[in-house]
ROLUM-687651 format. One record per residue (C-alpha): residue number from 0; residue in one letter; x, y, z. Coordinates in nm, 3 decimals, decimal comma. Last residue first. Layout:
// residues N
[NUM; "a"; [X; Y; Z]]
...
//
This chain:
// residues 540
[539; "g"; [8,181; 0,259; -1,650]]
[538; "f"; [8,165; 0,224; -1,203]]
[537; "f"; [8,576; 0,264; -1,144]]
[536; "r"; [8,682; 0,430; -1,434]]
[535; "r"; [8,384; 0,631; -1,464]]
[534; "y"; [8,407; 0,762; -1,053]]
[533; "q"; [8,739; 0,849; -1,110]]
[532; "s"; [8,700; 1,097; -1,446]]
[531; "p"; [8,417; 1,266; -1,240]]
[530; "t"; [8,585; 1,340; -0,901]]
[529; "l"; [8,538; 1,066; -0,641]]
[528; "g"; [8,409; 1,155; -0,286]]
[527; "s"; [8,067; 1,103; -0,409]]
[526; "v"; [7,894; 1,379; -0,276]]
[525; "k"; [8,154; 1,681; -0,230]]
[524; "k"; [8,331; 1,514; -0,568]]
[523; "f"; [8,049; 1,558; -0,768]]
[522; "q"; [8,032; 1,921; -0,638]]
[521; "k"; [8,357; 1,962; -0,723]]
[520; "s"; [8,323; 1,835; -1,057]]
[519; "f"; [8,044; 2,026; -1,166]]
[518; "y"; [8,137; 2,342; -1,031]]
[517; "k"; [8,465; 2,358; -1,240]]
[516; "a"; [8,263; 2,228; -1,503]]
[515; "d"; [7,965; 2,519; -1,477]]
[514; "g"; [7,667; 2,422; -1,692]]
[513; "v"; [7,505; 2,279; -1,340]]
[512; "g"; [7,168; 2,167; -1,558]]
[511; "i"; [7,179; 1,786; -1,579]]
[510; "l"; [7,278; 1,787; -1,933]]
[509; "e"; [7,463; 2,118; -1,917]]
[508; "p"; [7,717; 1,955; -1,651]]
[507; "i"; [7,740; 1,593; -1,847]]
[506; "d"; [7,890; 1,764; -2,195]]
[505; "n"; [8,253; 1,742; -2,053]]
[504; "i"; [8,229; 1,376; -1,891]]
[503; "k"; [8,165; 1,287; -2,281]]
[502; "i"; [7,856; 1,037; -2,345]]
[501; "e"; [7,956; 0,742; -2,467]]
[500; "k"; [8,087; 0,593; -2,180]]
[499; "n"; [7,778; 0,558; -2,020]]
[498; "k"; [7,841; 0,486; -1,665]]
[497; "l"; [7,872; 0,909; -1,621]]
[496; "l"; [7,549; 0,937; -1,753]]
[495; "e"; [7,363; 0,749; -1,434]]
[494; "k"; [7,664; 0,953; -1,195]]
[493; "a"; [7,518; 1,250; -1,311]]
[492; "k"; [7,165; 1,176; -1,259]]
[491; "d"; [7,226; 1,099; -0,912]]
[490; "m"; [7,455; 1,433; -0,869]]
[489; "r"; [7,143; 1,648; -1,051]]
[488; "v"; [6,918; 1,469; -0,810]]
[487; "q"; [7,092; 1,552; -0,496]]
[486; "l"; [7,157; 1,911; -0,606]]
[485; "i"; [6,822; 1,964; -0,668]]
[484; "y"; [6,809; 1,826; -0,318]]
[483; "e"; [7,064; 2,084; -0,201]]
[482; "t"; [6,923; 2,358; -0,311]]
[481; "l"; [6,566; 2,295; -0,193]]
[480; "t"; [6,680; 2,209; 0,174]]
[479; "q"; [6,717; 1,904; 0,318]]
[478; "g"; [6,551; 1,690; 0,553]]
[477; "t"; [6,282; 1,563; 0,300]]
[476; "e"; [5,951; 1,678; 0,502]]
[475; "k"; [6,041; 1,944; 0,757]]
[474; "k"; [6,339; 2,078; 0,483]]
[473; "f"; [6,023; 2,094; 0,267]]
[472; "m"; [5,760; 2,259; 0,509]]
[471; "t"; [6,014; 2,529; 0,634]]
[470; "s"; [6,109; 2,622; 0,272]]
[469; "f"; [5,757; 2,648; 0,185]]
[468; "y"; [5,651; 2,844; 0,432]]
[467; "a"; [5,950; 3,097; 0,434]]
[466; "s"; [5,855; 3,125; 0,032]]
[465; "n"; [5,521; 3,133; 0,050]]
[464; "f"; [5,321; 2,876; -0,027]]
[463; "g"; [5,111; 2,713; -0,275]]
[462; "a"; [5,314; 2,450; -0,376]]
[461; "m"; [5,363; 2,610; -0,715]]
[460; "e"; [5,391; 2,975; -0,604]]
[459; "s"; [5,669; 2,795; -0,361]]
[458; "m"; [5,829; 2,605; -0,660]]
[457; "e"; [5,881; 2,932; -0,865]]
[456; "e"; [6,003; 3,133; -0,555]]
[455; "l"; [6,231; 2,866; -0,492]]
[454; "k"; [6,431; 2,907; -0,845]]
[453; "i"; [6,486; 2,574; -1,106]]
[452; "p"; [6,638; 2,643; -1,378]]
[451; "q"; [6,649; 2,310; -1,641]]
[450; "a"; [6,838; 2,024; -1,614]]
[449; "y"; [6,656; 1,944; -1,331]]
[448; "h"; [6,317; 1,906; -1,492]]
[447; "n"; [6,166; 1,530; -1,452]]
[446; "q"; [6,311; 1,499; -1,103]]
[445; "i"; [6,244; 1,837; -0,961]]
[444; "y"; [5,863; 1,866; -1,087]]
[443; "s"; [5,805; 1,524; -0,876]]
[442; "k"; [5,987; 1,681; -0,596]]
[441; "v"; [5,737; 1,997; -0,641]]
[440; "l"; [5,457; 1,764; -0,698]]
[439; "k"; [5,567; 1,553; -0,362]]
[438; "i"; [5,576; 1,878; -0,160]]
[437; "p"; [5,208; 1,976; -0,263]]
[436; "k"; [5,090; 1,673; -0,157]]
[435; "i"; [5,274; 1,660; 0,233]]
[434; "e"; [5,108; 2,018; 0,368]]
[433; "v"; [4,748; 1,826; 0,319]]
[432; "m"; [4,862; 1,465; 0,400]]
[431; "r"; [4,997; 1,669; 0,740]]
[430; "n"; [4,659; 1,830; 0,794]]
[429; "e"; [4,460; 1,471; 0,754]]
[428; "e"; [4,739; 1,312; 0,950]]
[427; "i"; [4,679; 1,607; 1,282]]
[426; "e"; [4,303; 1,612; 1,175]]
[425; "k"; [4,314; 1,224; 1,234]]
[424; "e"; [4,464; 1,238; 1,564]]
[423; "i"; [4,218; 1,524; 1,627]]
[422; "i"; [3,932; 1,250; 1,565]]
[421; "r"; [4,097; 0,983; 1,749]]
[420; "q"; [4,162; 1,194; 2,080]]
[419; "i"; [3,810; 1,282; 2,097]]
[418; "l"; [3,671; 0,988; 2,108]]
[417; "g"; [3,885; 0,863; 2,364]]
[416; "l"; [3,832; 1,115; 2,576]]
[415; "f"; [3,479; 1,011; 2,506]]
[414; "r"; [3,549; 0,608; 2,601]]
[413; "q"; [3,745; 0,768; 2,908]]
[412; "f"; [3,414; 1,016; 3,004]]
[411; "v"; [3,196; 0,785; 3,000]]
[410; "e"; [3,360; 0,482; 3,124]]
[409; "n"; [3,436; 0,714; 3,474]]
[408; "v"; [3,012; 0,757; 3,455]]
[407; "s"; [2,935; 0,402; 3,466]]
[406; "t"; [2,775; 0,161; 3,211]]
[405; "c"; [2,916; 0,270; 2,894]]
[404; "h"; [2,792; 0,104; 2,545]]
[403; "y"; [2,592; 0,332; 2,465]]
[402; "f"; [2,780; 0,621; 2,512]]
[401; "v"; [3,044; 0,510; 2,245]]
[400; "n"; [2,791; 0,398; 2,007]]
[399; "q"; [2,617; 0,786; 2,067]]
[398; "f"; [2,933; 0,988; 1,992]]
[397; "e"; [3,004; 0,819; 1,683]]
[396; "e"; [2,630; 0,813; 1,561]]
[395; "p"; [2,645; 1,225; 1,561]]
[394; "m"; [2,848; 1,138; 1,260]]
[393; "w"; [3,243; 1,175; 1,228]]
[392; "e"; [3,356; 1,198; 0,895]]
[391; "e"; [3,289; 1,574; 0,822]]
[390; "s"; [3,612; 1,644; 1,071]]
[389; "g"; [3,801; 1,416; 0,782]]
[388; "s"; [3,808; 1,781; 0,567]]
[387; "i"; [4,018; 2,012; 0,789]]
[386; "k"; [3,778; 2,312; 0,687]]
[385; "n"; [3,873; 2,496; 1,001]]
[384; "k"; [3,493; 2,594; 1,036]]
[383; "k"; [3,452; 2,237; 1,025]]
[382; "l"; [3,691; 2,145; 1,283]]
[381; "q"; [3,502; 2,389; 1,507]]
[380; "l"; [3,182; 2,249; 1,379]]
[379; "v"; [3,294; 1,881; 1,505]]
[378; "v"; [3,420; 2,020; 1,813]]
[377; "l"; [3,104; 2,176; 1,899]]
[376; "g"; [2,883; 1,852; 1,853]]
[375; "f"; [3,122; 1,639; 2,037]]
[374; "l"; [3,046; 1,949; 2,324]]
[373; "e"; [2,671; 1,942; 2,251]]
[372; "r"; [2,631; 1,532; 2,278]]
[371; "l"; [2,868; 1,532; 2,608]]
[370; "a"; [2,620; 1,747; 2,786]]
[369; "l"; [2,323; 1,583; 2,689]]
[368; "y"; [2,465; 1,231; 2,782]]
[367; "i"; [2,574; 1,398; 3,083]]
[366; "s"; [2,194; 1,565; 3,168]]
[365; "n"; [2,046; 1,206; 3,052]]
[364; "g"; [2,303; 1,028; 3,313]]
[363; "d"; [2,210; 1,231; 3,602]]
[362; "c"; [2,386; 1,535; 3,749]]
[361; "e"; [2,149; 1,646; 4,042]]
[360; "q"; [2,331; 1,453; 4,296]]
[359; "r"; [2,632; 1,710; 4,181]]
[358; "s"; [2,979; 1,579; 4,265]]
[357; "k"; [2,997; 1,273; 3,978]]
[356; "c"; [2,933; 1,544; 3,706]]
[355; "i"; [3,162; 1,793; 3,824]]
[354; "e"; [3,434; 1,569; 3,886]]
[353; "g"; [3,312; 1,435; 3,530]]
[352; "l"; [3,390; 1,832; 3,373]]
[351; "v"; [3,752; 1,861; 3,564]]
[350; "e"; [3,874; 1,559; 3,422]]
[349; "l"; [3,720; 1,617; 3,076]]
[348; "q"; [3,937; 1,936; 3,094]]
[347; "r"; [4,281; 1,762; 3,195]]
[346; "a"; [4,204; 1,478; 2,921]]
[345; "i"; [4,202; 1,812; 2,701]]
[344; "g"; [4,478; 1,977; 2,807]]
[343; "d"; [4,680; 1,682; 2,758]]
[342; "l"; [4,540; 1,637; 2,367]]
[341; "d"; [4,660; 1,969; 2,267]]
[340; "y"; [4,558; 2,007; 1,939]]
[339; "m"; [4,576; 2,308; 1,961]]
[338; "d"; [4,183; 2,461; 1,753]]
[337; "v"; [4,120; 2,130; 2,027]]
[336; "m"; [4,280; 2,308; 2,311]]
[335; "e"; [4,114; 2,662; 2,188]]
[334; "l"; [3,770; 2,440; 2,186]]
[333; "f"; [3,786; 2,332; 2,549]]
[332; "c"; [3,858; 2,665; 2,665]]
[331; "s"; [3,578; 2,810; 2,476]]
[330; "k"; [3,336; 2,486; 2,648]]
[329; "f"; [3,477; 2,527; 3,006]]
[328; "d"; [3,405; 2,935; 3,014]]
[327; "t"; [3,575; 2,934; 3,319]]
[326; "d"; [3,482; 2,835; 3,718]]
[325; "a"; [3,251; 2,531; 3,599]]
[324; "a"; [2,920; 2,473; 3,778]]
[323; "t"; [2,725; 2,616; 3,472]]
[322; "y"; [2,875; 2,338; 3,224]]
[321; "p"; [2,745; 2,105; 3,418]]
[320; "d"; [2,403; 2,201; 3,308]]
[319; "f"; [2,157; 1,958; 3,470]]
[318; "v"; [1,858; 1,854; 3,282]]
[317; "k"; [1,478; 1,862; 3,508]]
[316; "a"; [1,206; 1,620; 3,462]]
[315; "e"; [0,911; 1,713; 3,471]]
[314; "s"; [0,739; 1,584; 3,821]]
[313; "e"; [0,414; 1,348; 3,907]]
[312; "e"; [0,619; 1,093; 3,636]]
[311; "d"; [0,902; 1,084; 3,871]]
[310; "v"; [1,097; 0,804; 3,583]]
[309; "g"; [1,161; 0,396; 3,624]]
[308; "i"; [1,462; 0,213; 3,646]]
[307; "i"; [1,433; -0,215; 3,665]]
[306; "k"; [1,803; -0,289; 3,760]]
[305; "d"; [2,041; -0,487; 3,642]]
[304; "i"; [2,324; -0,169; 3,617]]
[303; "g"; [2,402; 0,105; 3,843]]
[302; "l"; [2,205; 0,479; 3,955]]
[301; "c"; [2,483; 0,675; 3,789]]
[300; "i"; [2,565; 0,467; 3,449]]
[299; "r"; [2,223; 0,354; 3,478]]
[298; "n"; [2,094; 0,706; 3,383]]
[297; "l"; [2,096; 0,666; 3,047]]
[296; "i"; [1,853; 0,367; 3,054]]
[295; "a"; [1,610; 0,556; 3,246]]
[294; "s"; [1,631; 0,884; 3,011]]
[293; "k"; [1,552; 0,641; 2,715]]
[292; "a"; [1,259; 0,529; 2,871]]
[291; "d"; [1,105; 0,850; 3,007]]
[290; "t"; [1,179; 1,047; 2,645]]
[289; "l"; [0,921; 0,692; 2,491]]
[288; "s"; [0,671; 0,811; 2,772]]
[287; "q"; [0,663; 1,145; 2,656]]
[286; "g"; [0,643; 1,065; 2,304]]
[285; "i"; [0,372; 0,806; 2,400]]
[284; "q"; [0,153; 1,163; 2,442]]
[283; "r"; [-0,041; 1,111; 2,125]]
[282; "f"; [-0,116; 0,777; 2,217]]
[281; "d"; [-0,378; 0,948; 2,526]]
[280; "e"; [-0,381; 0,726; 2,828]]
[279; "v"; [-0,058; 0,727; 2,888]]
[278; "q"; [0,173; 0,554; 3,150]]
[277; "r"; [0,517; 0,694; 3,199]]
[276; "g"; [0,828; 0,515; 3,060]]
[275; "i"; [1,012; 0,201; 3,249]]
[274; "g"; [1,380; 0,132; 3,190]]
[273; "v"; [1,504; -0,197; 3,211]]
[272; "t"; [1,867; -0,322; 3,242]]
[271; "v"; [2,000; -0,640; 3,215]]
[270; "h"; [2,364; -0,785; 3,269]]
[269; "i"; [2,491; -0,986; 3,016]]
[268; "e"; [2,748; -1,287; 3,133]]
[267; "q"; [2,845; -1,480; 2,796]]
[266; "f"; [2,650; -1,602; 2,512]]
[265; "i"; [2,448; -1,962; 2,545]]
[264; "e"; [2,440; -2,003; 2,892]]
[263; "h"; [2,469; -1,592; 2,915]]
[262; "l"; [2,099; -1,635; 2,806]]
[261; "n"; [1,978; -1,603; 3,144]]
[260; "a"; [2,034; -1,223; 3,144]]
[259; "t"; [1,722; -1,240; 2,976]]
[258; "n"; [1,533; -1,453; 3,147]]
[257; "v"; [1,621; -1,250; 3,471]]
[256; "r"; [1,535; -0,940; 3,287]]
[255; "i"; [1,238; -1,034; 3,124]]
[254; "h"; [1,064; -1,222; 3,469]]
[253; "k"; [1,178; -0,901; 3,633]]
[252; "l"; [0,957; -0,672; 3,432]]
[251; "q"; [0,685; -0,943; 3,426]]
[250; "w"; [0,710; -0,950; 3,848]]
[249; "r"; [0,666; -0,543; 3,822]]
[248; "f"; [0,349; -0,577; 3,575]]
[247; "e"; [0,185; -0,807; 3,783]]
[246; "q"; [-0,206; -0,684; 3,729]]
[245; "i"; [-0,126; -0,491; 3,405]]
[244; "g"; [-0,330; -0,174; 3,378]]
[243; "e"; [-0,692; -0,126; 3,475]]
[242; "t"; [-0,685; 0,114; 3,144]]
[241; "p"; [-0,652; -0,209; 2,891]]
[240; "y"; [-0,329; -0,263; 2,745]]
[239; "n"; [-0,099; -0,110; 2,471]]
[238; "l"; [0,261; -0,185; 2,529]]
[237; "l"; [0,555; -0,043; 2,340]]
[236; "v"; [0,882; -0,243; 2,383]]
[235; "y"; [1,216; -0,046; 2,307]]
[234; "t"; [1,501; -0,345; 2,277]]
[233; "g"; [1,805; -0,188; 2,351]]
[232; "l"; [2,038; 0,119; 2,232]]
[231; "d"; [2,149; 0,044; 1,914]]
[230; "h"; [1,765; -0,042; 1,848]]
[229; "e"; [1,590; -0,349; 1,819]]
[228; "y"; [1,197; -0,260; 1,791]]
[227; "t"; [0,901; -0,401; 1,936]]
[226; "i"; [0,542; -0,390; 1,906]]
[225; "i"; [0,313; -0,518; 2,217]]
[224; "d"; [-0,109; -0,511; 2,101]]
[223; "f"; [-0,400; -0,551; 2,326]]
[222; "c"; [-0,182; -0,653; 2,600]]
[221; "e"; [-0,269; -0,885; 2,907]]
[220; "e"; [-0,233; -1,246; 2,724]]
[219; "k"; [0,088; -1,136; 2,570]]
[218; "f"; [0,304; -0,947; 2,782]]
[217; "e"; [0,587; -1,216; 2,913]]
[216; "k"; [0,548; -1,357; 2,559]]
[215; "r"; [0,599; -1,090; 2,353]]
[214; "s"; [0,907; -0,924; 2,595]]
[213; "i"; [1,034; -1,268; 2,538]]
[212; "e"; [1,035; -1,270; 2,209]]
[211; "s"; [1,168; -0,896; 2,208]]
[210; "i"; [1,422; -0,962; 2,424]]
[209; "k"; [1,581; -1,272; 2,194]]
[208; "r"; [1,608; -1,037; 1,928]]
[207; "t"; [1,803; -0,786; 2,123]]
[206; "i"; [2,007; -1,094; 2,244]]
[205; "q"; [2,077; -1,151; 1,878]]
[204; "r"; [2,153; -0,877; 1,761]]
[203; "y"; [2,392; -0,797; 2,043]]
[202; "i"; [2,543; -1,135; 1,976]]
[201; "l"; [2,635; -0,989; 1,631]]
[200; "e"; [2,794; -0,652; 1,711]]
[199; "y"; [3,003; -0,802; 1,953]]
[198; "e"; [3,154; -1,092; 1,777]]
[197; "e"; [3,514; -0,965; 1,828]]
[196; "t"; [3,479; -0,911; 2,182]]
[195; "e"; [3,295; -0,627; 2,428]]
[194; "e"; [3,204; -0,769; 2,775]]
[193; "f"; [2,837; -0,688; 2,859]]
[192; "d"; [2,537; -0,495; 2,832]]
[191; "p"; [2,190; -0,576; 2,746]]
[190; "k"; [1,944; -0,268; 2,758]]
[189; "v"; [1,542; -0,328; 2,777]]
[188; "l"; [1,371; 0,000; 2,690]]
[187; "l"; [0,965; -0,003; 2,777]]
[186; "v"; [0,706; 0,204; 2,644]]
[185; "r"; [0,356; 0,271; 2,820]]
[184; "f"; [0,030; 0,295; 2,635]]
[183; "c"; [-0,309; 0,274; 2,801]]
[182; "g"; [-0,673; 0,180; 2,716]]
[181; "q"; [-0,856; 0,244; 2,403]]
[180; "q"; [-0,742; -0,012; 2,153]]
[179; "f"; [-0,428; -0,052; 1,913]]
[178; "d"; [-0,431; -0,363; 1,724]]
[177; "c"; [-0,124; -0,217; 1,450]]
[176; "h"; [-0,124; -0,277; 1,070]]
[175; "y"; [0,066; 0,030; 1,068]]
[174; "r"; [-0,163; 0,246; 0,878]]
[173; "n"; [-0,510; 0,126; 0,956]]
[172; "n"; [-0,433; 0,080; 1,239]]
[171; "i"; [-0,294; 0,480; 1,328]]
[170; "a"; [-0,525; 0,557; 1,142]]
[169; "e"; [-0,815; 0,400; 1,403]]
[168; "l"; [-0,597; 0,516; 1,665]]
[167; "d"; [-0,644; 0,903; 1,611]]
[166; "q"; [-0,329; 1,106; 1,456]]
[165; "c"; [-0,152; 1,412; 1,569]]
[164; "q"; [0,139; 1,185; 1,740]]
[163; "l"; [0,242; 1,056; 1,398]]
[162; "d"; [0,275; 1,377; 1,235]]
[161; "d"; [0,609; 1,419; 1,299]]
[160; "q"; [0,747; 1,099; 1,112]]
[159; "e"; [1,106; 1,030; 1,148]]
[158; "q"; [1,136; 1,117; 1,464]]
[157; "n"; [1,423; 0,779; 1,556]]
[156; "v"; [1,222; 0,596; 1,833]]
[155; "l"; [0,885; 0,723; 1,678]]
[154; "n"; [0,959; 0,579; 1,351]]
[153; "k"; [1,096; 0,295; 1,460]]
[152; "l"; [0,794; 0,208; 1,717]]
[151; "l"; [0,574; 0,245; 1,349]]
[150; "t"; [0,805; 0,046; 1,168]]
[149; "q"; [0,766; -0,198; 1,429]]
[148; "k"; [0,410; -0,229; 1,328]]
[147; "i"; [0,496; -0,244; 0,949]]
[146; "q"; [0,749; -0,537; 1,032]]
[145; "t"; [0,477; -0,763; 1,200]]
[144; "s"; [0,227; -0,736; 0,933]]
[143; "q"; [0,495; -0,851; 0,683]]
[142; "q"; [0,588; -1,147; 0,847]]
[141; "q"; [0,216; -1,229; 0,915]]
[140; "v"; [0,179; -1,174; 0,548]]
[139; "k"; [0,532; -1,394; 0,524]]
[138; "s"; [0,342; -1,632; 0,745]]
[137; "r"; [0,074; -1,668; 0,549]]
[136; "l"; [0,195; -1,713; 0,235]]
[135; "i"; [0,367; -1,977; 0,343]]
[134; "n"; [0,101; -2,140; 0,503]]
[133; "v"; [-0,135; -2,095; 0,175]]
[132; "n"; [0,184; -2,234; -0,008]]
[131; "q"; [0,240; -2,589; 0,188]]
[130; "e"; [-0,137; -2,615; 0,172]]
[129; "h"; [-0,103; -2,591; -0,181]]
[128; "e"; [0,152; -2,833; -0,208]]
[127; "q"; [-0,069; -3,069; 0,005]]
[126; "n"; [-0,361; -3,043; -0,173]]
[125; "e"; [-0,152; -3,073; -0,494]]
[124; "l"; [-0,007; -3,450; -0,300]]
[123; "r"; [-0,345; -3,537; -0,219]]
[122; "e"; [-0,433; -3,485; -0,549]]
[121; "a"; [-0,174; -3,723; -0,719]]
[120; "a"; [-0,262; -3,929; -0,497]]
[119; "v"; [-0,612; -3,944; -0,509]]
[118; "r"; [-0,557; -3,936; -0,956]]
[117; "q"; [-0,259; -4,294; -0,899]]
[116; "l"; [-0,509; -4,461; -0,658]]
[115; "t"; [-0,838; -4,428; -0,939]]
[114; "e"; [-0,615; -4,547; -1,180]]
[113; "e"; [-0,450; -4,834; -1,015]]
[112; "l"; [-0,729; -4,965; -0,957]]
[111; "e"; [-0,921; -4,918; -1,276]]
[110; "d"; [-0,639; -5,057; -1,410]]
[109; "k"; [-0,701; -5,400; -1,189]]
[108; "q"; [-1,006; -5,430; -1,221]]
[107; "i"; [-1,219; -5,470; -0,903]]
[106; "p"; [-1,548; -5,741; -0,954]]
[105; "k"; [-1,675; -5,527; -0,804]]
[104; "s"; [-1,725; -5,113; -0,901]]
[103; "l"; [-1,445; -4,896; -0,715]]
[102; "y"; [-1,537; -4,569; -0,588]]
[101; "d"; [-1,397; -4,217; -0,572]]
[100; "r"; [-1,573; -3,924; -0,490]]
[99; "v"; [-1,689; -3,979; -0,155]]
[98; "g"; [-1,842; -3,613; -0,003]]
[97; "y"; [-2,105; -3,764; 0,267]]
[96; "r"; [-2,356; -3,724; -0,024]]
[95; "i"; [-2,146; -3,959; -0,267]]
[94; "a"; [-2,170; -4,233; -0,005]]
[93; "k"; [-2,542; -4,188; 0,074]]
[92; "r"; [-2,552; -4,238; -0,370]]
[91; "a"; [-2,304; -4,520; -0,302]]
[90; "y"; [-2,531; -4,715; -0,062]]
[89; "e"; [-2,846; -4,690; -0,290]]
[88; "f"; [-2,631; -4,837; -0,541]]
[87; "d"; [-2,514; -5,138; -0,334]]
[86; "q"; [-2,705; -5,388; -0,571]]
[85; "y"; [-2,419; -5,351; -0,900]]
[84; "g"; [-2,158; -5,382; -0,657]]
[83; "s"; [-1,955; -5,137; -0,426]]
[82; "i"; [-1,594; -5,063; -0,332]]
[81; "i"; [-1,580; -4,714; -0,226]]
[80; "i"; [-1,271; -4,505; -0,213]]
[79; "f"; [-1,253; -4,232; 0,101]]
[78; "h"; [-0,911; -3,995; 0,134]]
[77; "i"; [-0,871; -3,844; 0,490]]
[76; "n"; [-0,840; -3,492; 0,515]]
[75; "p"; [-1,169; -3,466; 0,746]]
[74; "k"; [-1,022; -3,662; 1,052]]
[73; "r"; [-1,276; -3,710; 1,333]]
[72; "h"; [-1,608; -3,630; 1,187]]
[71; "q"; [-1,499; -3,731; 0,859]]
[70; "v"; [-1,411; -4,044; 1,034]]
[69; "q"; [-1,737; -4,095; 1,196]]
[68; "q"; [-1,902; -4,050; 0,879]]
[67; "i"; [-1,716; -4,272; 0,660]]
[66; "l"; [-1,716; -4,542; 0,876]]
[65; "e"; [-2,097; -4,514; 0,935]]
[64; "l"; [-2,120; -4,521; 0,535]]
[63; "g"; [-1,897; -4,805; 0,511]]
[62; "d"; [-2,075; -5,065; 0,815]]
[61; "c"; [-2,029; -5,098; 1,170]]
[60; "g"; [-2,154; -5,412; 1,247]]
[59; "p"; [-2,152; -5,631; 0,955]]
[58; "m"; [-2,052; -5,460; 0,620]]
[57; "k"; [-2,179; -5,350; 0,294]]
[56; "i"; [-1,999; -5,026; 0,210]]
[55; "d"; [-1,637; -5,184; 0,093]]
[54; "t"; [-1,339; -4,976; 0,176]]
[53; "i"; [-1,053; -4,802; 0,025]]
[52; "i"; [-0,932; -4,545; 0,263]]
[51; "i"; [-0,629; -4,311; 0,183]]
[50; "a"; [-0,436; -4,006; 0,383]]
[49; "p"; [-0,399; -4,281; 0,695]]
[48; "e"; [-0,285; -4,169; 1,051]]
[47; "l"; [-0,156; -4,507; 1,179]]
[46; "e"; [-0,312; -4,533; 1,530]]
[45; "e"; [-0,620; -4,353; 1,516]]
[44; "v"; [-0,751; -4,448; 1,163]]
[43; "l"; [-0,653; -4,866; 1,226]]
[42; "r"; [-0,892; -4,825; 1,552]]
[41; "l"; [-1,160; -4,679; 1,296]]
[40; "a"; [-1,128; -4,984; 1,093]]
[39; "d"; [-1,145; -5,229; 1,361]]
[38; "i"; [-1,488; -5,143; 1,439]]
[37; "g"; [-1,539; -5,090; 1,008]]
[36; "n"; [-1,467; -5,439; 1,023]]
[35; "y"; [-1,200; -5,688; 0,814]]
[34; "a"; [-0,981; -5,442; 0,871]]
[33; "v"; [-0,664; -5,443; 0,674]]
[32; "g"; [-0,347; -5,153; 0,744]]
[31; "a"; [-0,019; -4,975; 0,626]]
[30; "v"; [-0,044; -5,074; 0,286]]
[29; "e"; [0,187; -4,817; 0,065]]
[28; "l"; [0,180; -4,570; -0,168]]
[27; "g"; [0,437; -4,369; -0,352]]
[26; "m"; [0,292; -4,511; -0,705]]
[25; "k"; [0,580; -4,730; -0,738]]
[24; "e"; [0,556; -4,877; -0,395]]
[23; "w"; [0,187; -4,949; -0,420]]
[22; "d"; [0,254; -5,187; -0,723]]
[21; "v"; [-0,104; -5,314; -0,769]]
[20; "l"; [-0,338; -5,613; -0,722]]
[19; "f"; [-0,135; -5,795; -0,406]]
[18; "q"; [-0,344; -5,570; -0,192]]
[17; "i"; [-0,638; -5,526; -0,346]]
[16; "l"; [-0,733; -5,904; -0,400]]
[15; "q"; [-0,613; -5,954; -0,029]]
[14; "c"; [-0,850; -5,765; 0,077]]
[13; "i"; [-1,138; -5,889; -0,137]]
[12; "k"; [-1,017; -6,223; -0,053]]
[11; "k"; [-1,029; -6,128; 0,328]]
[10; "e"; [-1,467; -6,026; 0,258]]
[9; "d"; [-1,542; -5,762; 0,547]]
[8; "d"; [-1,354; -5,525; 0,393]]
[7; "v"; [-1,182; -5,257; 0,482]]
[6; "i"; [-0,811; -5,133; 0,348]]
[5; "i"; [-0,606; -4,882; 0,485]]
[4; "v"; [-0,351; -4,636; 0,279]]
[3; "k"; [-0,044; -4,456; 0,404]]
[2; "m"; [0,137; -4,236; 0,172]]
[1; "g"; [0,465; -4,336; 0,097]]
[0; "m"; [0,797; -4,464; 0,277]]
//
């Protein structure tokens, strides 16, 4: 379907001539309508929304000039081609003043009509492409501006820019493309919780993005600026609004929570908790509001999910240390059990700590988070001191990912125990691999040097252990003593040599490193149940 064209002339023959004079389809055009006066033409413009109008200037009623004026006022993007005779020169000059650049002289010639239409159609396409490119560029600029804004909130959340809270609003606006104004600031944190499945991460990202959209829509009418940032703990929302505040603030938070929870129709059952940071009038205090919002969400393990949780802005939040309520030096005992890889003891210690946290009213989610984060750091540090290579893999993010997914105190301690167990089991495996590697090295040496004298002291030194520890580890790994293993390797090699009748039986003891023929014969019969001669007769 091509660009729509309307033909307007009070002479029907002129309209028919234009209509049948050229191949419209070939030029990507179509005659969508024909009108014989200006009034009917205006009606067709409203109905058909043409791209091009070919019109006579002099017509009864509403003439061409009046038609051009009215159409350009309503739809300025429509392109006009006027038809004029020699005596219509003054009319044509007025049309040109109205912005009309193309006209056809009567009598209309096919070549002239085709050339004009092709040029106009090409210009229209070029303009459409330009407009599309401008829209794409505008969209990219808007997107980049939004991303730069999000960088501000991201830096605040991750504490990546120490100077942010020292800058004035003008500097912040210039640096991060914000539209902040003097007024109030507040940070919200919206946390979705739902059942973990194989697609959990993908669904989580989609939901947190949706929360950003819902939050911006909910507050856009009352805020100077809104910035959102999707994080592992939820969607952070930074609001800047007039000092008189947001009229229906609590209701709007409820709308955000309910609208997010309603996404279960697309995904699955979603529990939504909103953490509210304190209101501050100075942007340099925004860190306090952000900390409040995060603490509120961490506290959902104590207060419950599907709620709007705020903080007491009048009093300074106090962190409860559950270790001070323990009967013993909890941290030292715990680390001793980590050193001994005592998983049962670790579980018992964490059970005690969990009971303390649940029994003390002053212990909130943030206190539990800080206490377990400290304990996790001590465990990793202890393993690093022991020079266990794998311990360097366990970063703070491992702990945060465990904690962020929990919705109750019991679940927090269960997941934390699971994390510590995974670390310990990996360290045990790392230790085993560290010990196995030298044993494998010794076994390889014996396989290649069985014909030479092999002594325990030399093999222990090769493995990097003392003789007693090496003997214990070798027996544990192979199920044999070093002497038994060497003998087995030599006897296996003897079996291979006995199958080759070109090798004399008397030469074999020396070839495998035994030397003494009687000892060889005795040991071979002990291993295989046959004398060397019998073995050759059966298998040679």
